[in-house]
N, C-alpha and C positions, 0 to 999 in steps of 0.2 A: 546321547544321556548315557550318565558317568555314576560308572557299581557302583560310592556312597548312594548320589540320590536314589534308585533301583533298588540299590537291596535294604533304604530306610521306606522304597513303599511295599516288599513288596511282606519284610515287617511289620510295616503297619495295617495292610492285609488278611494277613496269616490270625494276627494277635488281636485285632478286631480294636486297637487303638490308635489315637492321636499322639503320639512325645512322637519329641528332634532325637535325630542321633548326631550322634559322634562319633568319633571312636573311641573319647575312655564312660562311654556310657556300654556297663554292666549288658548282658544275659543273660544267659539262662543262672538261674539260684534268685535272680536280683530287680525278675522280673514276673509279675504272681501270673501272668498269659502263654512266657516263655516258661513250657513242660514237653514232656519226652515227643506230646501228638502233634505238642505245632514245632518244636524239633522234624521228624518230616516230612509236615506242611512250607517248613521254609525251603526243602534240600528241594521235594518237590518243583516248583515254584521256580530257583535256582536252574534246575536243572530244563526244563521248560523254554523258563525266558533266558535262557543263555551259551544252551548247546551244550553244555560243558556233563560228565554222569563223577558223581560222587560214592563209590567205593567204597559197604563199612569199612574196612577195615582205615577215612577217614576219617568219619566219624568218632568226636571223641570233644570231653567240656572243655578240653583247649581251647578249640576252636570255637568253643561257641559261648567262650569266654564275656567277650565285652565284640563288639558294633568293632574296633574297627579287627580285628583278627583274624573275625568271620572275611572281614571286610579283603582284607592280605591271603585268607585259603580262597576266593573265588578270583584272584585278579591270580591268587600264583595255578589256577581251575586252565583260565584261559589259559592264561602264556603255552603256558605244556601243549 
């Protein structure tokens, strides 16, 4: 499964919405369900499903600004 598909599935599950995502889809501040608690839940799911560790100092509004930004972030985490 691609990072794009996995991330979209995680977002739909955590946010409990039926939405299509592409790199230009805005997240934080644009989707009402995407609040600080959702950020934590998304991070937890990404860590569990991808075996990555997201440190507190890596969490920023910029990372969660758009689907594309978040996808790039997780790709970089897995490549490290």
